[in-house]
N, CA, C and O atoms as CSV, one atom per row, in Angstrom:
chain,resi,resn,atom,element,x,y,z
A,1,MET,N,N,-3.667,-16.273,-3.161
A,1,MET,CA,C,-4.625,-15.519,-2.366
A,1,MET,C,C,-5.645,-14.862,-3.277
A,1,MET,O,O,-5.374,-14.572,-4.442
A,2,THR,N,N,-6.810,-14.638,-2.725
A,2,THR,CA,C,-7.862,-13.930,-3.435
A,2,THR,C,C,-8.061,-12.554,-2.808
A,2,THR,O,O,-7.523,-12.264,-1.739
A,3,ALA,N,N,-8.833,-11.718,-3.478
A,3,ALA,CA,C,-9.164,-10.405,-2.913
A,3,ALA,C,C,-9.865,-10.570,-1.577
A,3,ALA,O,O,-9.641,-9.787,-0.653
A,4,PHE,N,N,-10.716,-11.588,-1.471
A,4,PHE,CA,C,-11.416,-11.855,-0.215
A,4,PHE,C,C,-10.425,-12.186,0.900
A,4,PHE,O,O,-10.590,-11.707,2.022
A,5,ASP,N,N,-9.404,-12.991,0.618
A,5,ASP,CA,C,-8.388,-13.354,1.614
A,5,ASP,C,C,-7.638,-12.118,2.106
A,5,ASP,O,O,-7.412,-11.955,3.305
A,6,VAL,N,N,-7.257,-11.255,1.177
A,6,VAL,CA,C,-6.522,-10.045,1.537
A,6,VAL,C,C,-7.408,-9.116,2.359
A,6,VAL,O,O,-6.958,-8.547,3.354
A,7,GLN,N,N,-8.663,-8.962,1.947
A,7,GLN,CA,C,-9.596,-8.121,2.694
A,7,GLN,C,C,-9.790,-8.670,4.106
A,7,GLN,O,O,-9.875,-7.897,5.060
A,8,ALA,N,N,-9.859,-9.984,4.251
A,8,ALA,CA,C,-10.003,-10.601,5.577
A,8,ALA,C,C,-8.798,-10.282,6.455
A,8,ALA,O,O,-8.963,-10.045,7.651
A,9,LEU,N,N,-7.586,-10.270,5.888
A,9,LEU,CA,C,-6.389,-9.904,6.654
A,9,LEU,C,C,-6.487,-8.468,7.171
A,9,LEU,O,O,-6.178,-8.182,8.328
A,10,VAL,N,N,-6.925,-7.576,6.283
A,10,VAL,CA,C,-7.043,-6.162,6.663
A,10,VAL,C,C,-8.114,-5.988,7.737
A,10,VAL,O,O,-7.879,-5.309,8.736
A,11,PHE,N,N,-9.276,-6.587,7.546
A,11,PHE,CA,C,-10.353,-6.465,8.532
A,11,PHE,C,C,-9.949,-7.067,9.867
A,11,PHE,O,O,-10.297,-6.521,10.913
A,12,ALA,N,N,-9.226,-8.173,9.859
A,12,ALA,CA,C,-8.759,-8.789,11.111
A,12,ALA,C,C,-7.785,-7.854,11.823
A,12,ALA,O,O,-7.811,-7.744,13.049
A,13,ALA,N,N,-6.928,-7.180,11.059
A,13,ALA,CA,C,-5.981,-6.242,11.669
A,13,ALA,C,C,-6.713,-5.053,12.281
A,13,ALA,O,O,-6.360,-4.602,13.371
A,14,ILE,N,N,-7.721,-4.545,11.595
A,14,ILE,CA,C,-8.469,-3.386,12.097
A,14,ILE,C,C,-9.293,-3.758,13.319
A,14,ILE,O,O,-9.395,-2.973,14.262
A,15,GLY,N,N,-9.876,-4.936,13.311
A,15,GLY,CA,C,-10.691,-5.369,14.448
A,15,GLY,C,C,-11.810,-4.385,14.718
A,15,GLY,O,O,-12.632,-4.107,13.845
A,16,ASP,N,N,-11.837,-3.859,15.936
A,16,ASP,CA,C,-12.852,-2.883,16.334
A,16,ASP,C,C,-12.327,-1.446,16.302
A,16,ASP,O,O,-12.975,-0.541,16.829
A,17,ASP,N,N,-11.163,-1.229,15.690
A,17,ASP,CA,C,-10.522,0.086,15.699
A,17,ASP,C,C,-10.835,0.934,14.467
A,17,ASP,O,O,-9.956,1.626,13.953
A,18,TRP,N,N,-12.082,0.886,13.989
A,18,TRP,CA,C,-12.461,1.605,12.776
A,18,TRP,C,C,-12.367,3.121,12.907
A,18,TRP,O,O,-12.336,3.816,11.892
A,19,ASN,N,N,-12.323,3.649,14.120
A,19,ASN,CA,C,-12.224,5.095,14.307
A,19,ASN,C,C,-10.791,5.576,14.445
A,19,ASN,O,O,-10.550,6.776,14.576
A,20,ALA,N,N,-9.833,4.648,14.417
A,20,ALA,CA,C,-8.423,5.028,14.518
A,20,ALA,C,C,-8.042,5.854,13.293
A,20,ALA,O,O,-8.610,5.683,12.214
A,21,THR,N,N,-7.085,6.740,13.471
A,21,THR,CA,C,-6.613,7.573,12.376
A,21,THR,C,C,-5.098,7.713,12.491
A,21,THR,O,O,-4.486,7.205,13.430
A,22,ASN,N,N,-4.512,8.399,11.537
A,22,ASN,CA,C,-3.071,8.637,11.565
A,22,ASN,C,C,-2.811,10.132,11.435
A,22,ASN,O,O,-3.740,10.934,11.533
A,23,SER,N,N,-1.560,10.510,11.215
A,23,SER,CA,C,-1.231,11.942,11.165
A,23,SER,C,C,-1.861,12.649,9.966
A,23,SER,O,O,-1.928,13.878,9.951
A,24,HIS,N,N,-2.320,11.909,8.970
A,24,HIS,CA,C,-2.996,12.510,7.819
A,24,HIS,C,C,-4.510,12.557,8.007
A,24,HIS,O,O,-5.225,13.057,7.139
A,25,GLY,N,N,-5.002,12.043,9.130
A,25,GLY,CA,C,-6.436,12.061,9.393
A,25,GLY,C,C,-7.223,11.105,8.518
A,25,GLY,O,O,-8.384,11.364,8.200
A,26,ILE,N,N,-6.603,10.004,8.127
A,26,ILE,CA,C,-7.243,9.040,7.236
A,26,ILE,C,C,-8.465,8.410,7.899
A,26,ILE,O,O,-8.396,7.954,9.040
A,27,ASP,N,N,-9.569,8.388,7.185
A,27,ASP,CA,C,-10.785,7.712,7.601
A,27,ASP,C,C,-10.779,6.333,6.942
A,27,ASP,O,O,-10.936,6.223,5.726
A,28,LEU,N,N,-10.600,5.288,7.740
A,28,LEU,CA,C,-10.500,3.937,7.192
A,28,LEU,C,C,-11.688,3.565,6.322
A,28,LEU,O,O,-11.522,2.988,5.247
A,29,ARG,N,N,-12.881,3.895,6.785
A,29,ARG,CA,C,-14.074,3.528,6.015
A,29,ARG,C,C,-14.083,4.169,4.628
A,29,ARG,O,O,-14.552,3.563,3.664
A,30,ALA,N,N,-13.574,5.373,4.532
A,30,ALA,CA,C,-13.590,6.097,3.259
A,30,ALA,C,C,-12.427,5.707,2.341
A,30,ALA,O,O,-12.543,5.815,1.121
A,31,CYS,N,N,-11.318,5.259,2.912
A,31,CYS,CA,C,-10.113,5.048,2.105
A,31,CYS,C,C,-9.783,3.595,1.789
A,31,CYS,O,O,-9.001,3.327,0.877
A,32,LEU,N,N,-10.364,2.653,2.527
A,32,LEU,CA,C,-10.132,1.254,2.170
A,32,LEU,C,C,-10.794,0.977,0.829
A,32,LEU,O,O,-11.878,1.485,0.544
A,33,VAL,N,N,-10.144,0.182,0.025
A,33,VAL,CA,C,-10.695,-0.198,-1.277
A,33,VAL,C,C,-10.804,-1.714,-1.324
A,33,VAL,O,O,-10.134,-2.421,-0.572
A,34,LYS,N,N,-11.642,-2.194,-2.202
A,34,LYS,CA,C,-11.686,-3.636,-2.416
A,34,LYS,C,C,-10.323,-4.031,-2.957
A,34,LYS,O,O,-9.896,-3.495,-3.979
A,35,PRO,N,N,-9.630,-4.950,-2.304
A,35,PRO,CA,C,-8.274,-5.290,-2.753
A,35,PRO,C,C,-8.247,-5.693,-4.227
A,35,PRO,O,O,-9.082,-6.456,-4.711
A,36,ARG,N,N,-7.249,-5.143,-4.911
A,36,ARG,CA,C,-7.038,-5.515,-6.303
A,36,ARG,C,C,-5.533,-5.562,-6.570
A,36,ARG,O,O,-4.747,-4.802,-6.005
A,37,ARG,N,N,-5.180,-6.474,-7.441
A,37,ARG,CA,C,-3.764,-6.603,-7.805
A,37,ARG,C,C,-3.353,-5.414,-8.667
A,37,ARG,O,O,-4.125,-4.906,-9.480
A,38,MET,N,N,-2.110,-4.993,-8.460
A,38,MET,CA,C,-1.562,-3.939,-9.300
A,38,MET,C,C,-0.053,-4.133,-9.400
A,38,MET,O,O,0.559,-4.819,-8.581
A,39,GLN,N,N,0.515,-3.528,-10.398
A,39,GLN,CA,C,1.956,-3.536,-10.584
A,39,GLN,C,C,2.530,-2.276,-9.944
A,39,GLN,O,O,1.947,-1.197,-10.052
A,40,ALA,N,N,3.675,-2.418,-9.278
A,40,ALA,CA,C,4.357,-1.276,-8.680
A,40,ALA,C,C,5.858,-1.447,-8.899
A,40,ALA,O,O,6.357,-2.564,-9.035
A,41,ILE,N,N,6.553,-0.341,-8.929
A,41,ILE,CA,C,7.993,-0.337,-9.188
A,41,ILE,C,C,8.748,-0.285,-7.865
A,41,ILE,O,O,8.489,0.578,-7.027
A,42,TRP,N,N,9.677,-1.207,-7.686
A,42,TRP,CA,C,10.562,-1.251,-6.510
A,42,TRP,C,C,11.947,-0.854,-6.991
A,42,TRP,O,O,12.542,-1.537,-7.825
A,43,ARG,N,N,12.458,0.251,-6.463
A,43,ARG,CA,C,13.777,0.750,-6.861
A,43,ARG,C,C,14.761,0.527,-5.726
A,43,ARG,O,O,14.445,0.744,-4.557
A,44,THR,N,N,15.957,0.092,-6.090
A,44,THR,CA,C,17.027,-0.096,-5.107
A,44,THR,C,C,18.279,0.592,-5.633
A,44,THR,O,O,18.461,0.753,-6.840
A,45,ALA,N,N,19.125,0.989,-4.711
A,45,ALA,CA,C,20.383,1.632,-5.081
A,45,ALA,C,C,21.458,1.196,-4.101
A,45,ALA,O,O,21.178,0.924,-2.934
A,46,GLY,N,N,22.663,1.133,-4.578
A,46,GLY,CA,C,23.784,0.782,-3.720
A,46,GLY,C,C,25.036,0.610,-4.547
A,46,GLY,O,O,24.989,0.169,-5.695
A,47,GLU,N,N,26.150,0.963,-3.946
A,47,GLU,CA,C,27.462,0.814,-4.582
A,47,GLU,C,C,27.500,1.444,-5.972
A,47,GLU,O,O,28.037,0.864,-6.915
A,48,GLY,N,N,26.929,2.626,-6.083
A,48,GLY,CA,C,26.981,3.360,-7.331
A,48,GLY,C,C,26.075,2.845,-8.430
A,48,GLY,O,O,26.160,3.307,-9.568
A,49,ARG,N,N,25.204,1.892,-8.108
A,49,ARG,CA,C,24.295,1.348,-9.115
A,49,ARG,C,C,22.869,1.443,-8.606
A,49,ARG,O,O,22.618,1.477,-7.402
A,50,SER,N,N,21.957,1.485,-9.539
A,50,SER,CA,C,20.552,1.446,-9.169
A,50,SER,C,C,19.860,0.393,-10.028
A,50,SER,O,O,20.301,0.080,-11.134
A,51,ALA,N,N,18.787,-0.135,-9.503
A,51,ALA,CA,C,18.027,-1.150,-10.223
A,51,ALA,C,C,16.557,-0.962,-9.897
A,51,ALA,O,O,16.195,-0.327,-8.906
A,52,GLN,N,N,15.738,-1.514,-10.734
A,52,GLN,CA,C,14.312,-1.490,-10.449
A,52,GLN,C,C,13.687,-2.767,-10.968
A,52,GLN,O,O,14.147,-3.367,-11.939
A,53,GLU,N,N,12.630,-3.159,-10.295
A,53,GLU,CA,C,11.865,-4.321,-10.732
A,53,GLU,C,C,10.391,-4.018,-10.536
A,53,GLU,O,O,10.015,-3.223,-9.674
A,54,THR,N,N,9.580,-4.648,-11.331
A,54,THR,CA,C,8.143,-4.509,-11.199
A,54,THR,C,C,7.644,-5.641,-10.324
A,54,THR,O,O,7.953,-6.807,-10.567
A,55,ARG,N,N,6.877,-5.298,-9.312
A,55,ARG,CA,C,6.312,-6.297,-8.407
A,55,ARG,C,C,4.798,-6.238,-8.450
A,55,ARG,O,O,4.205,-5.177,-8.643
A,56,GLU,N,N,4.190,-7.387,-8.268
A,56,GLU,CA,C,2.737,-7.425,-8.159
A,56,GLU,C,C,2.377,-7.380,-6.683
A,56,GLU,O,O,2.862,-8.188,-5.890
A,57,VAL,N,N,1.527,-6.435,-6.323
A,57,VAL,CA,C,1.075,-6.266,-4.939
A,57,VAL,C,C,-0.437,-6.075,-4.951
A,57,VAL,O,O,-1.041,-5.852,-6.000
A,58,TRP,N,N,-1.028,-6.165,-3.781
A,58,TRP,CA,C,-2.461,-5.906,-3.622
A,58,TRP,C,C,-2.647,-4.484,-3.084
A,58,TRP,O,O,-2.080,-4.138,-2.048
A,59,LEU,N,N,-3.421,-3.677,-3.763
A,59,LEU,CA,C,-3.804,-2.356,-3.261
A,59,LEU,C,C,-4.928,-2.550,-2.256
A,59,LEU,O,O,-5.928,-3.195,-2.574
A,60,VAL,N,N,-4.788,-1.999,-1.031
A,60,VAL,CA,C,-5.835,-2.157,-0.019
A,60,VAL,C,C,-6.377,-0.828,0.496
A,60,VAL,O,O,-7.488,-0.782,1.025
A,61,LEU,N,N,-5.609,0.259,0.351
A,61,LEU,CA,C,-6.057,1.564,0.840
A,61,LEU,C,C,-5.482,2.645,-0.055
A,61,LEU,O,O,-4.308,2.600,-0.422
A,62,GLU,N,N,-6.316,3.620,-0.405
A,62,GLU,CA,C,-5.863,4.785,-1.160
A,62,GLU,C,C,-6.182,6.023,-0.348
A,62,GLU,O,O,-7.328,6.253,0.036
A,63,GLU,N,N,-5.157,6.814,-0.093
A,63,GLU,CA,C,-5.344,8.027,0.698
A,63,GLU,C,C,-6.346,8.966,0.036
A,63,GLU,O,O,-7.188,9.556,0.714
A,64,ARG,N,N,-6.259,9.103,-1.254
A,64,ARG,CA,C,-7.195,9.946,-2.003
A,64,ARG,C,C,-7.725,9.138,-3.174
A,64,ARG,O,O,-7.225,9.245,-4.294
A,65,SER,N,N,-8.736,8.333,-2.907
A,65,SER,CA,C,-9.214,7.398,-3.921
A,65,SER,C,C,-9.858,8.084,-5.128
A,65,SER,O,O,-9.961,7.476,-6.193
A,66,VAL,N,N,-10.284,9.317,-4.983
A,66,VAL,CA,C,-10.916,10.007,-6.107
A,66,VAL,C,C,-9.864,10.650,-7.005
A,66,VAL,O,O,-9.919,10.490,-8.225
A,67,THR,N,N,-8.913,11.370,-6.429
A,67,THR,CA,C,-7.920,12.087,-7.227
A,67,THR,C,C,-6.734,11.223,-7.608
A,67,THR,O,O,-5.986,11.577,-8.519
A,68,LYS,N,N,-6.544,10.107,-6.939
A,68,LYS,CA,C,-5.448,9.168,-7.227
A,68,LYS,C,C,-4.067,9.780,-7.027
A,68,LYS,O,O,-3.099,9.299,-7.615
A,69,ASN,N,N,-3.951,10.827,-6.214
A,69,ASN,CA,C,-2.637,11.434,-6.021
A,69,ASN,C,C,-2.120,11.302,-4.591
A,69,ASN,O,O,-1.186,12.003,-4.202
A,70,GLY,N,N,-2.712,10.421,-3.822
A,70,GLY,CA,C,-2.248,10.218,-2.459
A,70,GLY,C,C,-1.474,8.922,-2.316
A,70,GLY,O,O,-1.326,8.157,-3.269
A,71,ARG,N,N,-0.989,8.694,-1.123
A,71,ARG,CA,C,-0.242,7.469,-0.856
A,71,ARG,C,C,-1.190,6.287,-0.747
A,71,ARG,O,O,-2.393,6.449,-0.540
A,72,MET,N,N,-0.631,5.112,-0.890
A,72,MET,CA,C,-1.406,3.878,-0.884
A,72,MET,C,C,-0.784,2.883,0.073
A,72,MET,O,O,0.428,2.890,0.293
A,73,ILE,N,N,-1.618,2.029,0.640
A,73,ILE,CA,C,-1.119,0.869,1.384
A,73,ILE,C,C,-1.324,-0.338,0.484
A,73,ILE,O,O,-2.398,-0.549,-0.080
A,74,VAL,N,N,-0.258,-1.123,0.367
A,74,VAL,CA,C,-0.292,-2.321,-0.464
A,74,VAL,C,C,0.117,-3.521,0.380
A,74,VAL,O,O,0.730,-3.373,1.437
A,75,PHE,N,N,-0.229,-4.703,-0.098
A,75,PHE,CA,C,0.145,-5.944,0.569
A,75,PHE,C,C,0.936,-6.792,-0.411
A,75,PHE,O,O,0.474,-7.080,-1.515
A,76,ASP,N,N,2.133,-7.189,0.003
A,76,ASP,CA,C,2.977,-8.065,-0.800
A,76,ASP,C,C,2.691,-9.494,-0.367
A,76,ASP,O,O,3.136,-9.934,0.693
A,77,GLU,N,N,1.958,-10.200,-1.181
A,77,GLU,CA,C,1.529,-11.564,-0.863
A,77,GLU,C,C,2.725,-12.509,-0.705
A,77,GLU,O,O,2.712,-13.402,0.142
A,78,ARG,N,N,3.738,-12.307,-1.515
A,78,ARG,CA,C,4.923,-13.173,-1.466
A,78,ARG,C,C,5.663,-13.044,-0.143
A,78,ARG,O,O,6.084,-14.043,0.440
A,79,ARG,N,N,5.821,-11.819,0.327
A,79,ARG,CA,C,6.561,-11.577,1.564
A,79,ARG,C,C,5.661,-11.493,2.797
A,79,ARG,O,O,6.149,-11.490,3.927
A,80,LYS,N,N,4.341,-11.425,2.575
A,80,LYS,CA,C,3.357,-11.326,3.665
A,80,LYS,C,C,3.564,-10.073,4.512
A,80,LYS,O,O,3.509,-10.130,5.741
A,81,VAL,N,N,3.802,-8.937,3.845
A,81,VAL,CA,C,3.996,-7.664,4.534
A,81,VAL,C,C,3.210,-6.562,3.834
A,81,VAL,O,O,2.919,-6.639,2.640
A,82,PHE,N,N,2.879,-5.540,4.611
A,82,PHE,CA,C,2.228,-4.350,4.084
A,82,PHE,C,C,3.289,-3.286,3.845
A,82,PHE,O,O,4.314,-3.245,4.525
A,83,GLY,N,N,3.025,-2.434,2.874
A,83,GLY,CA,C,3.958,-1.368,2.561
A,83,GLY,C,C,3.233,-0.158,2.002
A,83,GLY,O,O,2.014,-0.160,1.828
A,84,LEU,N,N,4.016,0.873,1.726
A,84,LEU,CA,C,3.485,2.118,1.181
A,84,LEU,C,C,3.914,2.285,-0.261
A,84,LEU,O,O,5.001,1.864,-0.657
A,85,ALA,N,N,3.053,2.899,-1.032
A,85,ALA,CA,C,3.359,3.218,-2.425
A,85,ALA,C,C,2.873,4.631,-2.710
A,85,ALA,O,O,1.954,5.136,-2.064
A,86,SER,N,N,3.508,5.253,-3.690
A,86,SER,CA,C,3.132,6.593,-4.145
A,86,SER,C,C,2.786,6.528,-5.622
A,86,SER,O,O,3.299,5.674,-6.344
A,87,PRO,N,N,1.913,7.430,-6.079
A,87,PRO,CA,C,1.561,7.429,-7.503
A,87,PRO,C,C,2.804,7.615,-8.374
A,87,PRO,O,O,3.756,8.283,-7.972
A,88,GLY,N,N,2.789,7.028,-9.553
A,88,GLY,CA,C,3.870,7.244,-10.515
A,88,GLY,C,C,3.835,8.679,-11.007
A,88,GLY,O,O,2.783,9.318,-11.022
A,89,HIS,N,N,4.992,9.178,-11.408
A,89,HIS,CA,C,5.089,10.555,-11.904
A,89,HIS,C,C,5.749,10.543,-13.271
A,89,HIS,O,O,6.570,9.677,-13.573
A,90,GLY,N,N,5.388,11.496,-14.075
A,90,GLY,CA,C,6.012,11.608,-15.389
A,90,GLY,C,C,5.731,10.391,-16.238
A,90,GLY,O,O,4.576,10.052,-16.496
A,91,SER,N,N,6.795,9.735,-16.672
A,91,SER,CA,C,6.636,8.581,-17.560
A,91,SER,C,C,6.362,7.288,-16.798
A,91,SER,O,O,6.141,6.248,-17.418
A,92,ASP,N,N,6.373,7.333,-15.461
A,92,ASP,CA,C,6.087,6.133,-14.673
A,92,ASP,C,C,4.601,5.816,-14.745
A,92,ASP,O,O,3.771,6.590,-14.267
A,93,GLU,N,N,4.274,4.702,-15.330
A,93,GLU,CA,C,2.868,4.320,-15.396
A,93,GLU,C,C,2.424,3.577,-14.146
A,93,GLU,O,O,1.230,3.501,-13.854
A,94,HIS,N,N,3.389,3.027,-13.403
A,94,HIS,CA,C,3.066,2.272,-12.196
A,94,HIS,C,C,3.442,3.080,-10.955
A,94,HIS,O,O,4.370,3.888,-10.996
A,95,PRO,N,N,2.722,2.864,-9.849
A,95,PRO,CA,C,3.114,3.490,-8.592
A,95,PRO,C,C,4.506,3.020,-8.167
A,95,PRO,O,O,4.982,1.972,-8.603
A,96,SER,N,N,5.141,3.804,-7.319
A,96,SER,CA,C,6.451,3.459,-6.766
A,96,SER,C,C,6.273,2.895,-5.363
A,96,SER,O,O,5.567,3.474,-4.538
A,97,LEU,N,N,6.914,1.771,-5.100
A,97,LEU,CA,C,6.912,1.226,-3.740
A,97,LEU,C,C,7.887,2.033,-2.906
A,97,LEU,O,O,9.051,2.186,-3.276
A,98,ASP,N,N,7.417,2.550,-1.784
A,98,ASP,CA,C,8.241,3.393,-0.929
A,98,ASP,C,C,8.930,2.608,0.181
A,98,ASP,O,O,9.921,3.076,0.741
A,99,GLY,N,N,8.433,1.454,0.498
A,99,GLY,CA,C,9.030,0.638,1.550
A,99,GLY,C,C,7.988,-0.233,2.212
A,99,GLY,O,O,6.789,0.036,2.140
A,100,PHE,N,N,8.464,-1.276,2.855
A,100,PHE,CA,C,7.581,-2.206,3.548
A,100,PHE,C,C,7.764,-2.034,5.046
A,100,PHE,O,O,8.880,-1.864,5.535
A,101,HIS,N,N,6.641,-2.082,5.771
A,101,HIS,CA,C,6.665,-1.776,7.202
A,101,HIS,C,C,6.137,-2.902,8.075
A,101,HIS,O,O,6.033,-2.739,9.291
A,102,GLY,N,N,5.805,-4.029,7.486
A,102,GLY,CA,C,5.342,-5.167,8.271
A,102,GLY,C,C,3.835,-5.266,8.309
A,102,GLY,O,O,3.197,-5.571,7.301
A,103,ASP,N,N,3.263,-5.005,9.479
A,103,ASP,CA,C,1.822,-5.188,9.653
A,103,ASP,C,C,1.033,-3.969,9.173
A,103,ASP,O,O,1.600,-2.915,8.885
A,104,PHE,N,N,-0.275,-4.136,9.096
A,104,PHE,CA,C,-1.150,-3.078,8.587
A,104,PHE,C,C,-1.043,-1.804,9.423
A,104,PHE,O,O,-0.877,-0.719,8.864
A,105,TRP,N,N,-1.135,-1.913,10.764
A,105,TRP,CA,C,-1.158,-0.715,11.609
A,105,TRP,C,C,0.154,0.057,11.561
A,105,TRP,O,O,0.139,1.288,11.542
A,106,THR,N,N,1.270,-0.627,11.542
A,106,THR,CA,C,2.551,0.065,11.450
A,106,THR,C,C,2.622,0.834,10.131
A,106,THR,O,O,3.065,1.982,10.097
A,107,THR,N,N,2.187,0.201,9.062
A,107,THR,CA,C,2.184,0.852,7.753
A,107,THR,C,C,1.236,2.043,7.748
A,107,THR,O,O,1.582,3.108,7.236
A,108,PHE,N,N,0.042,1.875,8.313
A,108,PHE,CA,C,-0.944,2.951,8.390
A,108,PHE,C,C,-0.380,4.156,9.136
A,108,PHE,O,O,-0.570,5.294,8.706
A,109,LYS,N,N,0.298,3.921,10.229
A,109,LYS,CA,C,0.873,5.023,11.028
A,109,LYS,C,C,2.047,5.694,10.319
A,109,LYS,O,O,2.341,6.858,10.594
A,110,GLU,N,N,2.719,4.991,9.417
A,110,GLU,CA,C,3.862,5.545,8.678
A,110,GLU,C,C,3.460,6.429,7.502
A,110,GLU,O,O,4.305,7.111,6.922
A,111,MET,N,N,2.178,6.422,7.146
A,111,MET,CA,C,1.731,7.219,5.986
A,111,MET,C,C,2.075,8.687,6.158
A,111,MET,O,O,1.774,9.498,5.283
């Protein structure tokens, strides 16, 4: 996929609903970014063990694109799902994947 392909998916999902918002009052026009690939950390835990892997995802929306401290919507091209990510903290250089929610609107409402 290209950035154009990912952007087309997002625009198709939004359709004519550019004035829609979520509980954070996100303005789609202000927070959508030109899709770009980025690395994010996916952490899992279970049975007394934890693991993490780095995944490549497409960044499509930044809650606070200027300060870089807000949540993000990402697209996992491999799984064809949208999810949420949070900025890395401390020694984490990559954002953390918080979970995948399926389509763009479900993910947007979960922010």
